[in-house]
N, CA, C and O atoms as CSV, one atom per row, in Angstrom:
chain,resi,resn,atom,element,x,y,z
A,1,UNK,N,N,10.532,-2.175,20.198
A,1,UNK,CA,C,10.155,-2.866,18.980
A,1,UNK,C,C,8.990,-2.124,18.346
A,1,UNK,O,O,8.140,-1.569,19.042
A,2,UNK,N,N,8.961,-2.121,17.019
A,2,UNK,CA,C,7.914,-1.441,16.261
A,2,UNK,C,C,7.293,-2.412,15.253
A,2,UNK,O,O,7.917,-3.382,14.822
A,3,UNK,N,N,6.056,-2.116,14.898
A,3,UNK,CA,C,5.380,-2.811,13.810
A,3,UNK,C,C,5.126,-1.781,12.720
A,3,UNK,O,O,4.415,-0.797,12.926
A,4,UNK,N,N,5.719,-2.026,11.555
A,4,UNK,CA,C,5.511,-1.156,10.407
A,4,UNK,C,C,4.432,-1.812,9.549
A,4,UNK,O,O,4.588,-2.943,9.090
A,5,UNK,N,N,3.338,-1.084,9.343
A,5,UNK,CA,C,2.246,-1.559,8.490
A,5,UNK,C,C,2.255,-0.670,7.257
A,5,UNK,O,O,2.015,0.534,7.352
A,6,UNK,N,N,2.532,-1.264,6.098
A,6,UNK,CA,C,2.629,-0.502,4.855
A,6,UNK,C,C,1.593,-1.007,3.866
A,6,UNK,O,O,1.557,-2.193,3.538
A,7,UNK,N,N,0.748,-0.093,3.392
A,7,UNK,CA,C,-0.248,-0.423,2.367
A,7,UNK,C,C,0.293,0.119,1.061
A,7,UNK,O,O,0.460,1.329,0.902
A,8,UNK,N,N,0.570,-0.787,0.116
A,8,UNK,CA,C,1.211,-0.405,-1.135
A,8,UNK,C,C,0.417,-0.930,-2.318
A,8,UNK,O,O,-0.387,-1.853,-2.182
A,9,UNK,N,N,0.651,-0.334,-3.478
A,9,UNK,CA,C,0.012,-0.770,-4.712
A,9,UNK,C,C,0.540,-2.152,-5.087
A,9,UNK,O,O,1.720,-2.441,-4.894
A,10,UNK,N,N,-0.332,-3.003,-5.622
A,10,UNK,CA,C,0.079,-4.348,-6.027
A,10,UNK,C,C,1.263,-4.326,-6.988
A,10,UNK,O,O,2.110,-5.217,-6.947
A,11,UNK,N,N,1.328,-3.314,-7.853
A,11,UNK,CA,C,2.416,-3.230,-8.835
A,11,UNK,C,C,3.772,-3.027,-8.169
A,11,UNK,O,O,4.795,-3.403,-8.739
A,12,UNK,N,N,3.801,-2.448,-6.992
A,12,UNK,CA,C,5.048,-2.186,-6.281
A,12,UNK,C,C,5.412,-3.290,-5.296
A,12,UNK,O,O,6.551,-3.356,-4.834
A,13,UNK,N,N,4.469,-4.144,-4.974
A,13,UNK,CA,C,4.626,-5.075,-3.860
A,13,UNK,C,C,5.735,-6.107,-4.069
A,13,UNK,O,O,6.499,-6.368,-3.139
A,14,UNK,N,N,5.847,-6.695,-5.247
A,14,UNK,CA,C,6.816,-7.773,-5.436
A,14,UNK,C,C,8.254,-7.283,-5.299
A,14,UNK,O,O,9.067,-7.921,-4.630
A,15,UNK,N,N,8.573,-6.148,-5.932
A,15,UNK,CA,C,9.925,-5.603,-5.808
A,15,UNK,C,C,10.225,-5.211,-4.370
A,15,UNK,O,O,11.332,-5.430,-3.878
A,16,UNK,N,N,9.242,-4.634,-3.699
A,16,UNK,CA,C,9.416,-4.238,-2.308
A,16,UNK,C,C,9.649,-5.464,-1.422
A,16,UNK,O,O,10.549,-5.460,-0.582
A,17,UNK,N,N,8.848,-6.504,-1.605
A,17,UNK,CA,C,9.025,-7.735,-0.836
A,17,UNK,C,C,10.405,-8.331,-1.051
A,17,UNK,O,O,11.056,-8.760,-0.098
A,18,UNK,N,N,10.856,-8.361,-2.308
A,18,UNK,CA,C,12.179,-8.911,-2.616
A,18,UNK,C,C,13.271,-8.146,-1.885
A,18,UNK,O,O,14.157,-8.752,-1.283
A,19,UNK,N,N,13.214,-6.816,-1.931
A,19,UNK,CA,C,14.256,-6.025,-1.292
A,19,UNK,C,C,14.221,-6.164,0.227
A,19,UNK,O,O,15.267,-6.272,0.868
A,20,UNK,N,N,13.024,-6.161,0.801
A,20,UNK,CA,C,12.929,-6.309,2.255
A,20,UNK,C,C,13.482,-7.652,2.723
A,20,UNK,O,O,14.225,-7.710,3.702
A,21,UNK,N,N,13.127,-8.722,2.034
A,21,UNK,CA,C,13.614,-10.046,2.443
A,21,UNK,C,C,15.107,-10.199,2.150
A,21,UNK,O,O,15.817,-10.862,2.906
A,22,UNK,N,N,15.591,-9.593,1.061
A,22,UNK,CA,C,17.032,-9.621,0.776
A,22,UNK,C,C,17.828,-8.942,1.887
A,22,UNK,O,O,18.958,-9.336,2.171
A,23,UNK,N,N,17.244,-7.926,2.513
A,23,UNK,CA,C,17.908,-7.198,3.605
A,23,UNK,C,C,17.697,-7.879,4.959
A,23,UNK,O,O,18.161,-7.383,5.985
A,24,UNK,N,N,16.991,-9.023,4.960
A,24,UNK,CA,C,16.844,-9.803,6.180
A,24,UNK,C,C,15.619,-9.494,7.024
A,24,UNK,O,O,15.515,-9.969,8.156
A,25,UNK,N,N,14.694,-8.710,6.497
A,25,UNK,CA,C,13.485,-8.397,7.250
A,25,UNK,C,C,12.447,-9.486,7.027
A,25,UNK,O,O,12.292,-9.997,5.918
A,26,UNK,N,N,11.744,-9.830,8.089
A,26,UNK,CA,C,10.626,-10.781,7.986
A,26,UNK,C,C,9.368,-9.984,7.691
A,26,UNK,O,O,9.081,-8.989,8.358
A,27,UNK,N,N,8.625,-10.422,6.695
A,27,UNK,CA,C,7.468,-9.665,6.229
A,27,UNK,C,C,6.265,-10.584,6.129
A,27,UNK,O,O,6.367,-11.703,5.625
A,28,UNK,N,N,5.123,-10.108,6.613
A,28,UNK,CA,C,3.859,-10.807,6.403
A,28,UNK,C,C,3.066,-10.012,5.379
A,28,UNK,O,O,2.874,-8.806,5.532
A,29,UNK,N,N,2.603,-10.697,4.327
A,29,UNK,CA,C,1.904,-10.056,3.211
A,29,UNK,C,C,0.423,-10.401,3.278
A,29,UNK,O,O,0.050,-11.567,3.409
A,30,UNK,N,N,-0.417,-9.371,3.186
A,30,UNK,CA,C,-1.867,-9.553,3.158
A,30,UNK,C,C,-2.413,-8.945,1.879
A,30,UNK,O,O,-2.030,-7.832,1.519
A,31,UNK,N,N,-3.289,-9.641,1.192
A,31,UNK,CA,C,-3.961,-9.084,0.022
A,31,UNK,C,C,-5.136,-8.246,0.511
A,31,UNK,O,O,-5.996,-8.737,1.242
A,32,UNK,N,N,-5.165,-6.979,0.103
A,32,UNK,CA,C,-6.228,-6.074,0.532
A,32,UNK,C,C,-6.785,-5.332,-0.677
A,32,UNK,O,O,-6.201,-5.366,-1.761
A,33,UNK,N,N,-7.907,-4.670,-0.483
A,33,UNK,CA,C,-8.549,-3.920,-1.554
A,33,UNK,C,C,-8.779,-2.499,-1.099
A,33,UNK,O,O,-9.281,-2.258,-0.001
A,34,UNK,N,N,-8.407,-1.550,-1.956
A,34,UNK,CA,C,-8.613,-0.141,-1.632
A,34,UNK,C,C,-10.068,0.249,-1.757
A,34,UNK,O,O,-10.803,-0.339,-2.551
A,35,UNK,N,N,-10.489,1.218,-0.994
A,35,UNK,CA,C,-11.886,1.642,-0.997
A,35,UNK,C,C,-12.240,2.568,-2.134
A,35,UNK,O,O,-13.362,2.507,-2.638
A,36,UNK,N,N,-11.312,3.438,-2.568
A,36,UNK,CA,C,-11.638,4.428,-3.591
A,36,UNK,C,C,-11.720,3.802,-4.979
A,36,UNK,O,O,-12.741,3.934,-5.653
A,37,UNK,N,N,-10.665,3.125,-5.415
A,37,UNK,CA,C,-10.654,2.515,-6.750
A,37,UNK,C,C,-11.132,1.073,-6.739
A,37,UNK,O,O,-11.354,0.479,-7.794
A,38,UNK,N,N,-11.289,0.517,-5.559
A,38,UNK,CA,C,-11.656,-0.885,-5.415
A,38,UNK,C,C,-10.675,-1.790,-6.163
A,38,UNK,O,O,-11.051,-2.810,-6.741
A,39,UNK,N,N,-9.410,-1.382,-6.130
A,39,UNK,CA,C,-8.370,-2.157,-6.806
A,39,UNK,C,C,-7.466,-2.804,-5.772
A,39,UNK,O,O,-7.512,-2.472,-4.588
A,40,UNK,N,N,-6.650,-3.727,-6.238
A,40,UNK,CA,C,-5.812,-4.498,-5.351
A,40,UNK,C,C,-4.694,-3.698,-4.715
A,40,UNK,O,O,-4.012,-2.913,-5.374
A,41,UNK,N,N,-4.525,-3.908,-3.445
A,41,UNK,CA,C,-3.404,-3.387,-2.685
A,41,UNK,C,C,-2.745,-4.558,-1.987
A,41,UNK,O,O,-3.291,-5.659,-1.931
A,42,UNK,N,N,-1.582,-4.305,-1.465
A,42,UNK,CA,C,-0.907,-5.280,-0.624
A,42,UNK,C,C,-0.580,-4.594,0.693
A,42,UNK,O,O,-0.014,-3.501,0.706
A,43,UNK,N,N,-0.930,-5.224,1.784
A,43,UNK,CA,C,-0.590,-4.693,3.096
A,43,UNK,C,C,0.521,-5.558,3.662
A,43,UNK,O,O,0.391,-6.778,3.762
A,44,UNK,N,N,1.625,-4.900,4.035
A,44,UNK,CA,C,2.776,-5.602,4.591
A,44,UNK,C,C,2.899,-5.271,6.067
A,44,UNK,O,O,2.762,-4.114,6.464
A,45,UNK,N,N,3.156,-6.283,6.875
A,45,UNK,CA,C,3.407,-6.091,8.297
A,45,UNK,C,C,4.840,-6.534,8.568
A,45,UNK,O,O,5.222,-7.670,8.287
A,46,UNK,N,N,5.627,-5.603,9.123
A,46,UNK,CA,C,7.052,-5.844,9.319
A,46,UNK,C,C,7.404,-5.500,10.761
A,46,UNK,O,O,7.304,-4.341,11.165
A,47,UNK,N,N,7.807,-6.482,11.527
A,47,UNK,CA,C,8.238,-6.247,12.900
A,47,UNK,C,C,9.734,-5.956,12.914
A,47,UNK,O,O,10.526,-6.754,12.414
A,48,UNK,N,N,10.127,-4.806,13.489
A,48,UNK,CA,C,11.535,-4.406,13.493
A,48,UNK,C,C,11.913,-3.801,14.835
A,48,UNK,O,O,11.060,-3.351,15.599
A,49,UNK,N,N,13.226,-3.801,15.104
A,49,UNK,CA,C,13.735,-3.077,16.260
A,49,UNK,C,C,13.639,-1.585,15.977
A,49,UNK,O,O,13.597,-1.172,14.818
A,50,UNK,N,N,13.603,-0.781,17.025
A,50,UNK,CA,C,13.424,0.663,16.882
A,50,UNK,C,C,14.440,1.282,15.920
A,50,UNK,O,O,14.091,2.151,15.120
A,51,UNK,N,N,15.694,0.836,15.997
A,51,UNK,CA,C,16.737,1.430,15.161
A,51,UNK,C,C,16.657,1.001,13.692
A,51,UNK,O,O,17.377,1.555,12.862
A,52,UNK,N,N,15.807,0.035,13.349
A,52,UNK,CA,C,15.663,-0.422,11.965
A,52,UNK,C,C,14.517,0.268,11.228
A,52,UNK,O,O,14.372,0.087,10.019
A,53,UNK,N,N,13.712,1.042,11.920
A,53,UNK,CA,C,12.539,1.672,11.299
A,53,UNK,C,C,12.940,2.564,10.137
A,53,UNK,O,O,12.327,2.502,9.072
A,54,UNK,N,N,13.949,3.384,10.323
A,54,UNK,CA,C,14.373,4.307,9.270
A,54,UNK,C,C,14.799,3.544,8.006
A,54,UNK,O,O,14.464,3.956,6.896
A,55,UNK,N,N,15.524,2.451,8.166
A,55,UNK,CA,C,15.957,1.653,7.017
A,55,UNK,C,C,14.758,1.079,6.261
A,55,UNK,O,O,14.724,1.108,5.031
A,56,UNK,N,N,13.776,0.556,7.000
A,56,UNK,CA,C,12.577,-0.001,6.369
A,56,UNK,C,C,11.807,1.092,5.622
A,56,UNK,O,O,11.356,0.873,4.498
A,57,UNK,N,N,11.656,2.263,6.240
A,57,UNK,CA,C,10.943,3.361,5.582
A,57,UNK,C,C,11.660,3.802,4.306
A,57,UNK,O,O,11.005,4.131,3.317
A,58,UNK,N,N,12.983,3.814,4.314
A,58,UNK,CA,C,13.754,4.172,3.119
A,58,UNK,C,C,13.537,3.149,2.005
A,58,UNK,O,O,13.375,3.523,0.843
A,59,UNK,N,N,13.534,1.875,2.350
A,59,UNK,CA,C,13.303,0.823,1.350
A,59,UNK,C,C,11.913,0.965,0.745
A,59,UNK,O,O,11.745,0.832,-0.467
A,60,UNK,N,N,10.923,1.233,1.579
A,60,UNK,CA,C,9.555,1.408,1.075
A,60,UNK,C,C,9.492,2.619,0.153
A,60,UNK,O,O,8.910,2.544,-0.929
A,61,UNK,N,N,10.080,3.721,0.567
A,61,UNK,CA,C,10.062,4.939,-0.244
A,61,UNK,C,C,10.761,4.738,-1.584
A,61,UNK,O,O,10.299,5.254,-2.602
A,62,UNK,N,N,11.864,3.999,-1.598
A,62,UNK,CA,C,12.605,3.754,-2.839
A,62,UNK,C,C,11.834,2.872,-3.824
A,62,UNK,O,O,12.029,2.979,-5.035
A,63,UNK,N,N,10.964,2.006,-3.311
A,63,UNK,CA,C,10.262,1.046,-4.173
A,63,UNK,C,C,8.825,1.415,-4.500
A,63,UNK,O,O,8.229,0.795,-5.380
A,64,UNK,N,N,8.257,2.385,-3.837
A,64,UNK,CA,C,6.841,2.702,-4.004
A,64,UNK,C,C,6.677,4.151,-4.439
A,64,UNK,O,O,6.396,5.024,-3.617
A,65,UNK,N,N,6.851,4.401,-5.714
A,65,UNK,CA,C,6.736,5.755,-6.258
A,65,UNK,C,C,5.308,5.998,-6.740
A,65,UNK,O,O,4.628,5.080,-7.197
A,66,UNK,N,N,4.870,7.243,-6.631
A,66,UNK,CA,C,3.548,7.590,-7.140
A,66,UNK,C,C,3.620,7.801,-8.645
A,66,UNK,O,O,4.671,8.149,-9.182
A,67,UNK,N,N,2.508,7.590,-9.311
A,67,UNK,CA,C,2.392,7.794,-10.757
A,67,UNK,C,C,0.951,8.140,-11.073
A,67,UNK,O,O,0.051,7.886,-10.273
A,68,UNK,N,N,0.740,8.717,-12.232
A,68,UNK,CA,C,-0.613,9.099,-12.641
A,68,UNK,C,C,-1.207,8.016,-13.535
A,68,UNK,O,O,-0.505,7.377,-14.319
A,69,UNK,N,N,-2.506,7.829,-13.398
A,69,UNK,CA,C,-3.226,6.816,-14.163
A,69,UNK,C,C,-4.600,7.376,-14.491
A,69,UNK,O,O,-5.222,8.039,-13.661
A,70,UNK,N,N,-5.065,7.111,-15.686
A,70,UNK,CA,C,-6.400,7.542,-16.086
A,70,UNK,C,C,-7.334,6.341,-15.948
A,70,UNK,O,O,-7.087,5.274,-16.510
A,71,UNK,N,N,-8.413,6.539,-15.188
A,71,UNK,CA,C,-9.393,5.471,-14.990
A,71,UNK,C,C,-10.775,5.996,-15.345
A,71,UNK,O,O,-11.028,7.199,-15.291
A,72,UNK,N,N,-11.659,5.089,-15.705
A,72,UNK,CA,C,-13.054,5.467,-15.955
A,72,UNK,C,C,-13.807,5.355,-14.646
A,72,UNK,O,O,-13.808,4.311,-13.994
A,73,UNK,N,N,-14.445,6.448,-14.276
A,73,UNK,CA,C,-15.176,6.486,-13.021
A,73,UNK,C,C,-16.644,6.745,-13.322
A,73,UNK,O,O,-16.970,7.776,-13.910
A,74,UNK,N,N,-17.536,5.842,-12.938
A,74,UNK,CA,C,-18.946,6.110,-13.198
A,74,UNK,C,C,-19.453,7.290,-12.373
A,74,UNK,O,O,-19.153,7.414,-11.186
A,75,UNK,N,N,-20.228,8.150,-13.030
A,75,UNK,CA,C,-20.796,9.303,-12.342
A,75,UNK,C,C,-22.257,9.428,-12.722
A,75,UNK,O,O,-22.592,9.340,-13.903
A,76,UNK,N,N,-23.127,9.631,-11.760
A,76,UNK,CA,C,-24.541,9.744,-12.105
A,76,UNK,C,C,-24.827,11.046,-12.857
A,76,UNK,O,O,-24.291,12.106,-12.533
A,77,UNK,N,N,-25.686,10.932,-13.868
A,77,UNK,CA,C,-26.153,12.127,-14.573
A,77,UNK,C,C,-27.167,12.858,-13.703
A,77,UNK,O,O,-27.725,12.292,-12.763
A,78,UNK,N,N,-27.390,14.096,-14.025
A,78,UNK,CA,C,-28.336,14.867,-13.207
A,78,UNK,C,C,-29.774,14.671,-13.683
A,78,UNK,O,O,-30.625,15.534,-13.467
A,79,UNK,N,N,-30.042,13.550,-14.324
A,79,UNK,CA,C,-31.406,13.244,-14.749
A,79,UNK,C,C,-31.992,12.181,-13.827
A,79,UNK,O,O,-31.290,11.600,-12.999
A,80,UNK,N,N,-33.245,11.947,-13.980
A,80,UNK,CA,C,-33.913,10.958,-13.132
A,80,UNK,C,C,-33.972,9.585,-13.782
A,80,UNK,O,O,-34.672,8.702,-13.287
A,81,UNK,N,N,-33.243,9.384,-14.897
A,81,UNK,CA,C,-33.310,8.104,-15.599
A,81,UNK,C,C,-32.481,7.024,-14.924
A,81,UNK,O,O,-32.650,5.843,-15.230
A,82,UNK,N,N,-31.593,7.398,-14.015
A,82,UNK,CA,C,-30.750,6.408,-13.360
A,82,UNK,C,C,-29.616,5.933,-14.233
A,82,UNK,O,O,-29.025,4.892,-13.949
A,83,UNK,N,N,-29.291,6.657,-15.287
A,83,UNK,CA,C,-28.225,6.271,-16.205
A,83,UNK,C,C,-26.890,6.786,-15.664
A,83,UNK,O,O,-26.790,7.923,-15.203
A,84,UNK,N,N,-25.883,5.942,-15.726
A,84,UNK,CA,C,-24.538,6.325,-15.318
A,84,UNK,C,C,-23.636,6.360,-16.551
A,84,UNK,O,O,-23.653,5.432,-17.360
A,85,UNK,N,N,-22.867,7.404,-16.693
A,85,UNK,CA,C,-21.957,7.538,-17.821
A,85,UNK,C,C,-20.530,7.586,-17.283
A,85,UNK,O,O,-20.199,8.476,-16.500
A,86,UNK,N,N,-19.674,6.638,-17.691
A,86,UNK,CA,C,-18.298,6.683,-17.214
A,86,UNK,C,C,-17.541,7.832,-17.876
A,86,UNK,O,O,-17.749,8.125,-19.053
A,87,UNK,N,N,-16.670,8.473,-17.120
A,87,UNK,CA,C,-15.827,9.516,-17.681
A,87,UNK,C,C,-14.413,9.319,-17.144
A,87,UNK,O,O,-14.240,8.847,-16.020
A,88,UNK,N,N,-13.397,9.677,-17.936
A,88,UNK,CA,C,-12.016,9.453,-17.492
A,88,UNK,C,C,-11.612,10.441,-16.399
A,88,UNK,O,O,-11.947,11.625,-16.445
A,89,UNK,N,N,-10.886,9.916,-15.423
A,89,UNK,CA,C,-10.393,10.714,-14.314
A,89,UNK,C,C,-8.898,10.431,-14.164
A,89,UNK,O,O,-8.486,9.272,-14.113
A,90,UNK,N,N,-8.098,11.478,-14.095
A,90,UNK,CA,C,-6.666,11.341,-13.878
A,90,UNK,C,C,-6.406,11.315,-12.378
A,90,UNK,O,O,-6.689,12.286,-11.676
A,91,UNK,N,N,-5.864,10.197,-11.886
A,91,UNK,CA,C,-5.627,10.060,-10.453
A,91,UNK,C,C,-4.167,9.690,-10.196
A,91,UNK,O,O,-3.459,9.238,-11.097
A,92,UNK,N,N,-3.738,9.886,-8.975
A,92,UNK,CA,C,-2.399,9.494,-8.556
A,92,UNK,C,C,-2.495,8.151,-7.849
A,92,UNK,O,O,-3.264,7.996,-6.901
A,93,UNK,N,N,-1.713,7.178,-8.310
A,93,UNK,CA,C,-1.683,5.853,-7.691
A,93,UNK,C,C,-0.259,5.556,-7.250
A,93,UNK,O,O,0.673,6.288,-7.585
A,94,UNK,N,N,-0.104,4.498,-6.511
A,94,UNK,CA,C,1.220,4.115,-6.036
A,94,UNK,C,C,1.530,4.766,-4.710
A,94,UNK,O,O,0.638,5.179,-3.969
A,95,UNK,N,N,2.815,4.849,-4.429
A,95,UNK,CA,C,3.207,5.368,-3.132
A,95,UNK,C,C,2.909,4.342,-2.054
A,95,UNK,O,O,2.777,3.150,-2.331
A,96,UNK,N,N,2.808,4.808,-0.851
A,96,UNK,CA,C,2.521,3.904,0.268
A,96,UNK,C,C,1.872,4.685,1.394
A,96,UNK,O,O,2.148,5.867,1.597
A,97,UNK,N,N,1.009,4.000,2.115
A,97,UNK,CA,C,0.466,4.522,3.365
A,97,UNK,C,C,1.088,3.675,4.463
A,97,UNK,O,O,0.954,2.452,4.468
A,98,UNK,N,N,1.774,4.337,5.399
A,98,UNK,CA,C,2.579,3.609,6.376
A,98,UNK,C,C,2.177,4.002,7.795
A,98,UNK,O,O,2.015,5.181,8.110
A,99,UNK,N,N,2.021,2.992,8.633
A,99,UNK,CA,C,1.778,3.184,10.055
A,99,UNK,C,C,2.937,2.541,10.805
A,99,UNK,O,O,3.334,1.418,10.490
A,100,UNK,N,N,3.475,3.234,11.781
A,100,UNK,CA,C,4.510,2.671,12.647
A,100,UNK,C,C,3.947,2.706,14.066
A,100,UNK,O,O,3.683,3.774,14.619
A,101,UNK,N,N,3.770,1.529,14.637
A,101,UNK,CA,C,3.158,1.439,15.962
A,101,UNK,C,C,4.085,0.705,16.925
A,101,UNK,O,O,4.858,-0.168,16.529
A,102,UNK,N,N,3.988,1.075,18.183
A,102,UNK,CA,C,4.759,0.394,19.221
A,102,UNK,C,C,4.212,-1.013,19.431
A,102,UNK,O,O,3.007,-1.250,19.341
A,103,UNK,N,N,5.116,-1.931,19.709
A,103,UNK,CA,C,4.741,-3.317,19.998
A,103,UNK,C,C,5.005,-3.576,21.477
A,103,UNK,O,O,6.126,-3.418,21.959
A,104,UNK,N,N,3.975,-3.967,22.170
A,104,UNK,CA,C,4.133,-4.243,23.605
A,104,UNK,C,C,4.847,-5.568,23.812
A,104,UNK,O,O,5.802,-5.639,24.585
A,105,UNK,N,N,4.405,-6.606,23.143
A,105,UNK,CA,C,5.016,-7.923,23.228
A,105,UNK,C,C,5.241,-8.484,21.838
A,105,UNK,O,O,4.411,-8.307,20.946
A,106,UNK,N,N,6.365,-9.160,21.654
A,106,UNK,CA,C,6.647,-9.862,20.411
A,106,UNK,C,C,7.011,-11.278,20.788
A,106,UNK,O,O,7.991,-11.507,21.498
A,107,UNK,N,N,6.224,-12.234,20.314
A,107,UNK,CA,C,6.433,-13.634,20.685
A,107,UNK,C,C,6.506,-14.453,19.404
A,107,UNK,O,O,5.593,-14.411,18.580
A,108,UNK,N,N,7.570,-15.180,19.242
A,108,UNK,CA,C,7.713,-16.087,18.091
A,108,UNK,C,C,7.697,-17.496,18.642
A,108,UNK,O,O,8.537,-17.844,19.473
A,109,UNK,N,N,6.753,-18.319,18.193
A,109,UNK,CA,C,6.616,-19.685,18.705
A,109,UNK,C,C,7.117,-20.669,17.685
A,109,UNK,O,O,7.087,-21.876,17.925
């Protein structure tokens, strides 16, 4: 048995959840916040049999595409005034960060 932990962008989470549950997977959804952009993410925990891991990874890959987004990022000026001036930064968002870990025990009560 494996535990798939997928951290996905909030914009991708609803479609991904729908497809996973439509395919019969049980999913636990956690609201999380990313450290770099301090924006909303969704962390999904999916317990699956070893032979189902590939199917889950394919579903995640199909629903979580990367895209570019321009955000304003505050950057300190090189002066001693303490003034911060936001400037636009083109970043890649979306996609997924996925961990697949072995499960020693799985107990459903």
